[in-house]
C-alpha positions in Angstrom: -157.0 -113.9 6.6 -156.8 -110.0 4.5 -154.1 -110.5 1.8 -150.5 -108.2 2.8 -149.7 -105.7 0.4 -146.9 -103.4 0.0 -147.0 -99.8 1.0 -144.7 -96.8 0.8 -143.1 -93.2 -0.3 -141.3 -93.2 -3.4 -139.6 -89.8 -4.6 -138.8 -88.7 -7.4 -135.4 -86.4 -7.8 -133.2 -84.8 -10.9 -131.8 -81.4 -12.5 -134.7 -79.7 -13.3 -136.4 -80.5 -16.6 -135.4 -83.9 -16.8 -138.5 -84.8 -16.9 -139.7 -85.7 -13.1 -143.2 -84.5 -13.2 -143.7 -85.7 -16.8 -143.3 -89.0 -15.5 -145.4 -88.8 -11.7 -148.0 -88.4 -14.0 -147.8 -91.4 -16.3 -147.2 -93.4 -13.6 -150.2 -92.8 -11.7 -152.1 -92.2 -15.1 -153.3 -88.5 -14.1 -152.2 -85.7 -14.5 -151.2 -83.5 -11.3 -148.4 -82.1 -11.1 -147.6 -79.1 -14.3 -144.6 -79.6 -17.5 -143.1 -77.2 -19.1 -139.7 -77.1 -20.9 -138.4 -74.6 -18.5 -136.3 -75.5 -15.5 -137.6 -75.4 -12.0 -141.0 -75.9 -12.9 -142.6 -77.3 -9.8 -142.2 -75.6 -7.0 -144.1 -77.3 -4.3 -143.6 -81.4 -2.7 -146.8 -82.8 -4.9 -147.9 -85.8 -3.2 -149.7 -88.4 -5.4 -150.6 -91.9 -5.5 -150.5 -95.0 -6.9 -152.3 -98.2 -5.9 -152.6 -101.2 -7.8 -153.5 -105.4 -6.9 -149.6 -105.1 -5.2 -150.1 -102.5 -3.1 -149.3 -98.9 -2.9 -147.3 -96.4 -3.9 -146.9 -93.1 -2.6 -144.9 -90.5 -4.8 -143.3 -87.4 -3.8 -142.1 -85.3 -6.6 -139.7 -82.2 -5.4 -138.1 -79.9 -7.0 -135.5 -79.5 -9.0 -131.6 -79.6 -6.8 -130.4 -76.6 -7.8 -128.3 -74.1 -6.9 -130.7 -71.1 -5.5 -131.2 -67.6 -6.5 -133.3 -66.4 -4.2 -135.4 -67.2 -1.6 -138.2 -69.5 -3.4 -135.3 -70.9 -4.9 -133.7 -72.0 -1.0 -137.4 -73.3 -0.4 -137.0 -75.2 -3.1 -133.3 -77.1 -2.4 -134.7 -77.7 1.2 -138.0 -79.1 0.1 -136.0 -81.6 -2.4 -133.4 -82.7 1.0 -135.4 -83.1 2.9 -137.6 -85.6 1.2 -135.1 -88.0 0.8 -134.7 -88.1 3.9 -138.0 -89.7 4.7 -138.8 -91.8 1.6 -138.6 -96.0 1.0 -136.9 -96.0 -2.4 -135.1 -92.8 -4.1 -136.2 -92.7 -7.7 -132.9 -90.3 -9.3 -133.8 -89.3 -13.0 -131.3 -89.0 -15.7 -130.8 -87.5 -19.2 -130.1 -90.1 -21.9 -125.4 -89.5 -21.8 -122.5 -90.4 -20.7 -121.6 -87.1 -19.6 -121.7 -86.6 -15.7 -121.8 -83.1 -14.8 -121.3 -80.3 -11.7 -124.9 -80.8 -10.9 -125.2 -85.2 -11.3 -122.0 -85.0 -9.3 -124.1 -82.2 -6.8 -127.0 -85.1 -6.5 -124.4 -88.2 -5.9 -122.7 -86.5 -3.0 -126.5 -85.7 -1.1 -127.3 -89.8 -2.3 -124.2 -90.9 -0.5 -125.8 -89.8 2.6 -128.6 -91.8 2.0 -129.4 -95.3 3.9 -132.7 -96.1 1.2 -132.2 -97.5 -1.9 -131.7 -95.6 -5.4 -132.8 -96.4 -8.4 -131.4 -94.9 -11.9 -134.1 -94.2 -14.3 -132.4 -92.9 -17.1 -135.3 -90.8 -19.4 -136.0 -89.6 -22.8 -134.9 -92.8 -24.3 -136.8 -92.3 -26.7 -134.8 -89.6 -28.0 -131.5 -92.1 -28.3 -130.7 -95.1 -30.3 -131.3 -98.0 -28.7 -127.6 -99.2 -28.9 -126.2 -96.0 -26.6 -128.4 -97.0 -24.1 -126.1 -100.1 -22.1 -123.1 -97.3 -22.7 -125.2 -94.7 -20.3 -125.8 -97.3 -18.2 -122.0 -98.2 -17.3 -121.4 -94.7 -17.0 -123.3 -94.0 -14.6 -122.7 -97.6 -12.6 -119.1 -96.7 -12.0 -120.9 -93.0 -9.9 -122.6 -95.7 -7.3 -124.1 -98.7 -6.2 -127.8 -98.0 -7.6 -129.9 -100.3 -6.7 -131.5 -101.0 -10.1 -131.0 -98.7 -13.6 -134.5 -98.1 -15.1 -134.0 -96.7 -18.6 -137.8 -95.4 -19.6 -139.3 -92.5 -21.3 -141.9 -90.5 -19.7 -143.3 -89.3 -22.7 -144.0 -92.2 -24.3 -144.5 -94.3 -21.3 -142.3 -96.8 -22.6 -140.5 -99.1 -19.8 -142.6 -97.5 -16.9 -144.6 -100.7 -16.4 -141.1 -102.3 -15.0 -140.2 -99.2 -13.3 -143.5 -99.9 -11.0 -142.0 -103.7 -10.5 -138.5 -102.2 -9.4 -140.0 -99.8 -7.0 -142.3 -102.5 -5.1 -139.8 -105.0 -4.8 -137.8 -102.4 -2.4 -141.3 -101.4 -0.6 -142.2 -102.5 3.0 -145.3 -104.9 3.5 -148.4 -102.8 5.9 -151.5 -101.4 5.4 -152.2 -98.6 2.9 -151.9 -94.6 3.4 -154.7 -93.7 1.3 -158.0 -94.8 -0.2 -157.5 -97.0 -3.5 -159.6 -93.8 -5.1 -157.2 -91.2 -3.8 -154.8 -89.9 -6.5 -153.6 -86.4 -5.0 -153.4 -84.6 -1.0 -153.5 -81.7 -3.4 -156.8 -79.1 -2.6 -158.4 -78.3 -5.8 -158.1 -74.5 -5.2 -153.6 -75.6 -6.1 -154.1 -77.7 -7.7 -156.1 -75.5 -10.6 -153.6 -72.6 -9.4 -151.3 -74.6 -10.8 -152.6 -75.4 -13.7 -153.1 -71.6 -14.8 -149.7 -71.5 -14.1 -148.6 -73.9 -16.8 -151.1 -72.8 -19.2 -148.9 -69.4 -18.8 -145.5 -70.5 -18.9 -146.3 -71.8 -22.6 -148.3 -69.4 -23.7 -145.4 -66.6 -22.4 -142.5 -68.7 -23.6 -139.1 -66.9 -23.1 -140.9 -62.9 -22.4 -141.4 -63.2 -19.2 -138.7 -65.5 -16.6 -139.9 -67.8 -14.0 -141.4 -64.5 -11.9 -145.2 -65.4 -11.9 -147.2 -67.2 -8.7 -150.7 -67.8 -8.8 -153.6 -66.5 -6.0 -157.2 -68.1 -6.1 -159.3 -65.6 -5.1 -162.5 -67.4 -5.1 -164.0 -71.0 -5.9 -167.5 -71.7 -6.3 -168.9 -74.3 -7.3 -173.0 -74.1 -8.1 -174.9 -77.0 -10.2 -172.3 -78.5 -12.9 -170.8 -75.7 -12.6 -167.7 -73.7 -10.4 -166.9 -70.0 -11.2 -163.0 -69.0 -10.4 -161.4 -65.8 -9.8 -157.8 -66.1 -9.8 -154.4 -63.4 -10.2 -151.4 -64.0 -12.0 -148.7 -62.1 -9.6 -145.8 -61.1 -11.9 -143.0 -59.1 -10.9 -142.8 -55.7 -13.1 -145.0 -53.6 -14.8 -143.4 -54.4 -18.3 -144.6 -58.4 -17.6 -148.2 -57.5 -16.5 -148.8 -56.0 -20.0 -147.0 -59.1 -21.6 -149.2 -61.6 -19.9 -152.0 -59.6 -20.8 -151.0 -59.0 -24.1 -152.1 -56.4 -27.0 -156.5 -55.9 -25.6 -155.9 -59.1 -23.4 -155.0 -61.3 -25.9 -152.7 -63.4 -23.9 -154.5 -63.3 -21.0 -157.6 -64.4 -23.5 -154.9 -67.2 -24.4 -153.7 -68.8 -21.3 -158.0 -68.2 -19.6 -159.1 -70.7 -22.8 -156.6 -73.0 -22.2 -156.9 -73.5 -18.3 -160.6 -73.4 -18.5 -160.1 -76.6 -20.6 -158.0 -78.6 -18.4 -159.5 -77.5 -15.4 -163.0 -78.6 -17.2 -162.0 -81.9 -17.5 -160.1 -82.1 -14.0 -163.1 -80.8 -12.4 -165.7 -82.7 -15.4 -167.7 -79.9 -14.6 -168.2 -75.9 -17.0 -165.8 -73.5 -15.6 -166.1 -70.0 -15.6 -162.5 -68.7 -15.1 -161.7 -64.8 -14.9 -158.1 -63.8 -14.5 -156.4 -60.7 -13.1 -152.8 -60.0 -13.4 -151.5 -57.9 -10.4 -147.6 -56.8 -10.3 -146.3 -57.2 -7.0 -142.1 -56.9 -6.7 -139.8 -59.8 -6.1 -141.6 -60.6 -4.3 -139.7 -64.7 -4.7 -137.5 -62.4 -2.2 -140.7 -61.7 0.4 -141.3 -64.0 3.1 -144.5 -62.3 3.4 -145.7 -63.2 0.2 -143.7 -66.6 0.3 -146.1 -68.0 3.0 -148.9 -66.1 0.9 -148.5 -68.0 -1.8 -148.1 -71.4 -0.4 -144.9 -71.7 -0.8 -142.7 -72.0 2.6 -145.9 -73.2 4.5 -143.1 -76.2 5.7 -139.9 -73.8 5.9 -139.7 -74.0 9.6 -139.6 -77.2 9.7 -136.5 -77.8 7.3 
């Protein structure tokens, strides 16, 4: 008789910049979601897969729940809210603190409409004293009836094995959704575009805000080489100058850093060519958002 395994869906939610993508990458053991110290780095719902002898967890990493300022923001909030209704377990990531602000209270109000069990994940425990963690647990325990409360460090991997055990506890038995060697449902082009965007966010620091997108114009494989042509889209002419940099130095830096990670991921050499284009107010354009893959399921929400 075939061994019964546990399989199901878990979503990571939380305010922007609490470490959702870092935790997901750590849990599945491979980098899929881009990370940055800037809020709202994740714009789409990224699906990744963790498979072990115990079963299979399909993780949905969503954009942070925040107050939307434009159509891209509306899309991101809608994706996060819709995902909550579709999963077996919800993981709510918070930072270690005794202060529960308006953003957390908004998320608690969303959670109160759910029937799925909620695991509170207190992340970044590497940044506080060990004895303080109990008081953070106590603060949150009074606000909501959590199925579990698990303190972790996504950065160092502390307690992540315990978190996986807790998730499996609440999953139903059933067949696997994906082959055991599947790690993500994201198309390669999408991951490549996101890696370039991550390197741009890192390199540009505070100079250019979140008004950038990356479009892959072509991606051709030839033996042990992939040739990629990509365009970084920004909202202003002044931003274009900053992204290109003096004598093209900034664009070269972004390209070099992105190429290294692309080669690691695709396990072959990459020839990456980058351009920069200005598309004013693209974050408020339905046509351009759809073009960059950001509102493909907006109609269903």
